[in-house]
Backbone as a ProteinNet text record, in pm:
[ID]
protein_1_A
[PRIMARY]
MNEKNARQLISRFIPEMPDYPSRETLDEWFVHRQECPIFAGTPPLAQGMLASRLGQAITGLDRLPGAVPLPVAPGYSMIDTQKWTMKTVEGEWW
[TERTIARY]
-8687.9	-8557.1	-8571.1	-8543.9	-8547.8	-8480.3	-8486.7	-8417.1	-8266.2	-8250.4	-8116.2	-8045.8	-8098.4	-8025.2	-7982.9	-8132.8	-8109.3	-7993.6	-8018	-7870.4	-7718.7	-7729.2	-7599.9	-7572.3	-7657.6	-7635.3	-7632	-7668.8	-7672.4	-7493.5	-7467.4	-7317.2	-7211.5	-7252.7	-7125.7	-7154.8	-7293.7	-7289	-7268.3	-7253.2	-7235.5	-7158.3	-7010.3	-6945.7	-6860	-6929.1	-6910.5	-7002.3	-7110.1	-7202.5	-7183.4	-7303.2	-7272.3	-7350.8	-7305	-7354	-7509.3	-7548.6	-7684.5	-7736.5	-7834.1	-7945.5	-7901.2	-7931.6	-7939.5	-7970.7	-7920.7	-7909	-8055.3	-8130.2	-8265.4	-8335.6	-8322.8	-8411	-8350.5	-8234.6	-8174.6	-8228.5	-8260.3	-8314.1	-8461.7	-8519.3	-8654.9	-8673.6	-8604.9	-8609.3	-8538.4	-8472.1	-8407.3	-8447.7	-8487.3	-8499.3	-8640.7	-8744.2	-8881.1	-8938	-8928.3	-9032	-8932.9	-8807.3	-8752.8	-8694.2	-8694.8	-8656.7	-8510.2	-8519	-8375.3	-8398.6	-8423.2	-8421.5	-8303.2	-8321.1	-8167.8	-8216.7	-8168.1	-8179.8	-8152.9	-8196.6	-8227.2	-8094.1	-8036.5	-7896.5	-7776.3	-7787.2	-7691.7	-7697.5	-7764.5	-7660	-7629.5	-7650.8	-7573.2	-7445.3	-7429	-7301.3	-7192.6	-7276.2	-7186.1	-7139.8	-7232.5	-7199.4	-7103.7	-7106.5	-6981.6	-6838.6	-6852.3	-6708	-6683.3	-6762.7	-6765	-6658	-6729	-6681.3	-6550.6	-6507.3	-6362.6	-6270.8	-6317.5	-6231.2	-6190.2	-6309.4	-6298.8	-6217.4	-6173.5	-6063.2	-5951.4	-5949	-5804.9	-5745.5	-5846.9	-5822.2	-5750.5	-5834.8	-5752	-5678.5	-5630.1	-5494.2	-5424.3	-5448.4	-5351.6	-5298	-5337.8	-5352.5	-5385.8	-5453.6	-5466.1	-5361.6	-5268.2	-5097	-5040.4	-5065.4	-4932.4	-4952.9	-4806	-4796.5	-4880.9	-4955	-5047.2	-5201	-5199.5	-5336.3	-5435.3	-5502.7	-5558.7	-5701	-5625.9	-5712	-5869	-5982.3	-6101.7	-6081.3	-6164.2	-6130	-6219.1	-6206.3	-6265.5	-6426.9	-6533.1	-6638.5	-6640.6	-6681.1	-6792.2	-6749.9	-6599.8	-6581.4	-6595.5	-6591.8	-6648.6	-6604.1	-6592.7	-6583.5	-6666.4	-6689.5	-6800.5	-6767.4	-6833	-6835.3	-6948.5	-6883	-6988.5	-7018.6	-7130.9	-7139.3	-7202.8	-7241.5	-7292	-7142.9	-7062.9	-6903.5	-6800.2	-6838.4	-6738.4	-6597.8	-6616.3	-6492.8	-6530.6	-6412.3	-6432.7	-6340.6	-6358.2	-6258.8	-6308.4	-6235.9	-6259.6	-6283.6	-6357.7	-6382.6	-6327.5	-6259	-6206.1	-6361.2	-6434.7	-6504.5	-6475.6	-6550.8	-6534.6	-6631.6	-6633.8	-6759.4	-6764.2	-6886.6	-6890.6	-6808.3
26006.2	25855.1	25750.4	25729.2	25628.9	25488.2	25388.2	25258.5	25266.5	25317.3	25338.8	25442.3	25542.3	25659.1	25589	25503.4	25447.3	25338.6	25291.8	25152.9	25205.8	25322	25384.4	25496.8	25520.3	25605.3	25457	25360	25249.5	25199.7	25211.7	25129.1	25278.2	25361.4	25478.6	25473.5	25465.4	25476.1	25331.9	25232	25100.7	25016.2	25075.1	24996.7	24870.3	24815	24679.4	24629.5	24552	24483.9	24394	24432.8	24342.4	24204.9	24103.3	23948.3	23941.5	24062.3	24053.7	24178.2	24238.9	24152.6	24141.1	24051.7	23999.5	24137.3	24113.4	24200.6	24236.3	24115.2	24130.6	24259.3	24180.4	24281	24427.4	24454.8	24577.8	24699.6	24574.9	24596.6	24675.7	24587.4	24597.3	24746.4	24780.2	24889.3	24979.7	25007.4	25154.7	25156.6	25046.7	25093.4	25085.8	24965.1	24982.6	25055.9	25025	25117.5	25279.7	25287.6	25402.5	25455.3	25373.4	25358.1	25340.8	25423.6	25380.7	25363.8	25202.4	25186	25197.6	25261.1	25236	25182.4	25086	25008.9	25141.9	25111.4	25216.3	25219.4	25117.1	25132	25179.6	25198.6	25259.8	25422.2	25516.9	25655.6	25645.8	25574.2	25612.7	25510.7	25390.3	25349.3	25443	25509.9	25615.1	25746.3	25768.4	25890.5	25853.1	25729	25678.9	25661.9	25637.6	25600.6	25758.2	25810.1	25974.8	26066.4	26005	26090.3	26078.1	25919.9	25856	25926.4	25922	25969.9	26147.6	26184.8	26352.4	26383.9	26287.6	26315.9	26249.4	26169.1	26141.8	26235.5	26306.3	26414.7	26527.8	26563.1	26704.3	26658.8	26568.1	26521.8	26477.3	26454.2	26404.8	26266.5	26186.6	26058.7	25981.1	26082.8	26012.7	26047.8	26122.3	26082.3	26024.5	25914	25836.1	25682.6	25651.2	25545	25424	25386.2	25242	25321	25455.3	25516.2	25489.6	25420.9	25467	25585	25690.4	25745	25704.4	25807.7	25763	25811.3	25725.4	25728.2	25865.3	25941.1	26030	25974.4	26057.6	25996.6	26019.1	25905.9	25838.3	25684	25717.1	25590.5	25614.4	25487.3	25512.7	25391.1	25401.9	25325.5	25209.8	25103.9	25022.4	24919	24892.7	24787.4	24699.5	24536.2	24441.7	24385.7	24451.3	24360.9	24203.6	24157.1	23984.7	23944.2	24008.6	23930.6	23974.6	24099.7	24103.8	24216.9	24256	24292.1	24437.6	24494.9	24657.2	24684.1	24805	24798.1	24946.6	24970.7	25093.3	25063.8	25137.9	25118.8	25226.1	25204.8	25323	25326.6	25424.2	25451	25555.2	25503.7	25573.3	25694.2	25825.9	25881.2	25818.7	25865.6	25824.2	25792.8
-1802.9	-1781.8	-1838.2	-1929.2	-2045.3	-2015.3	-2028.1	-1983.8	-2047.6	-2149.3	-2180.6	-2090.3	-2046.9	-1962.9	-1813.5	-1800	-1672	-1616.3	-1756	-1727.2	-1749.3	-1816.1	-1799.3	-1671.3	-1614.2	-1508.9	-1400.9	-1364.5	-1285.6	-1276.7	-1428.1	-1490.7	-1418.7	-1383	-1353.3	-1175.4	-1144.7	-1009.1	-924.2	-973.3	-954.1	-1046.1	-1049.9	-1136.5	-1120.9	-1009.1	-968.5	-922.5	-966.1	-927.7	-807.4	-681.1	-569.4	-625.2	-546.1	-562.4	-494.3	-421.2	-380.5	-358.7	-390.5	-460.4	-633.3	-678.6	-805.5	-924.1	-1028.8	-1158.1	-1161.5	-1179.7	-1205.8	-1117.1	-975.8	-839.5	-891.5	-877.3	-917.9	-1038.3	-1140.2	-1266	-1251.4	-1153.6	-1106.6	-1016.1	-932.1	-857.5	-940.4	-1013.9	-1084.9	-1204.2	-1266.8	-1398.9	-1435.1	-1378.9	-1400	-1313.4	-1175.1	-1081.3	-1065.6	-1131.9	-1098.9	-930.6	-847.5	-729.6	-675.1	-544	-527.6	-358.7	-330	-195.2	-120.5	21.5	96.7	255.1	268.1	408.5	521.7	614.6	690.4	811.4	780.9	882.3	783.4	672.1	600.9	646	655	688	810	905.2	1038	1015.1	948.3	941.1	849	719.3	622.6	729.9	813.3	904.1	974.9	1054	1119.2	1022.9	911.2	855.7	804.8	770.9	730.2	846.6	933.4	1072.7	1092.6	1071.4	1096.9	1034.3	886.7	764.6	791.6	857.9	863.7	998.9	1087.3	1181.3	1158.7	1067	983.5	917.2	853.9	751.1	824.9	927	1057.7	1107.5	1119	1248.1	1090.3	1000.9	943	911.4	965.7	961.3	847.9	768.1	615.4	511.9	565.8	489.4	528.8	619	663.6	570.1	598	484.5	489.4	420.1	421.5	410.9	413.9	414.6	289.6	247	109.9	89.8	-14.7	3.2	-72.7	-35	-133.4	-276.2	-347.7	-489.5	-521.3	-620.1	-661.1	-735.8	-754.4	-784.2	-949.2	-1006.4	-943.8	-853.6	-850	-766	-651	-528.2	-425.5	-330.4	-198.9	-103.6	-72.4	-15.2	-13.1	115.2	163.3	300.7	271.6	254.6	243.1	351.8	398	556.1	517.1	446.2	419.6	407.4	344.6	348.7	420.6	504.5	582.1	526.6	402.1	337.2	294.8	283	232.1	115.6	56.1	-68.4	-148.3	-204.2	-288.4	-442	-521.2	-656.6	-743.3	-844.9	-913.1	-1043	-1051.7	-1113.9	-1265.7	-1397.9	-1483.9	-1519.3	-1583.7	-1650.7	-1767.5	-1852.9	-1957.4	-2053.8
[MASK]
++++++++++++++++++++++++++++++++++++++++++++++++++++++++++++++++++++++++++++++++++++++++++++++

């Protein structure tokens, strides 16, 4: 993995950069160290959200007016626990 490819992958996995950590910190982790740190609370939170969405799909609640569909990869849905906001982001392949 070279720096150019790493930056292109990052731009696809993270189409909208967060305010924190800084771009420099993300570059250090992903480009220079070639690591992807995961906060220990992330998997249980993600599992809970996934279980909720699965329940909505099974019961048909995901088709009610106002329901927001999950975006197709490389898009994603995110929760910013620092700001208490949630949104979906549409991504693009190359």
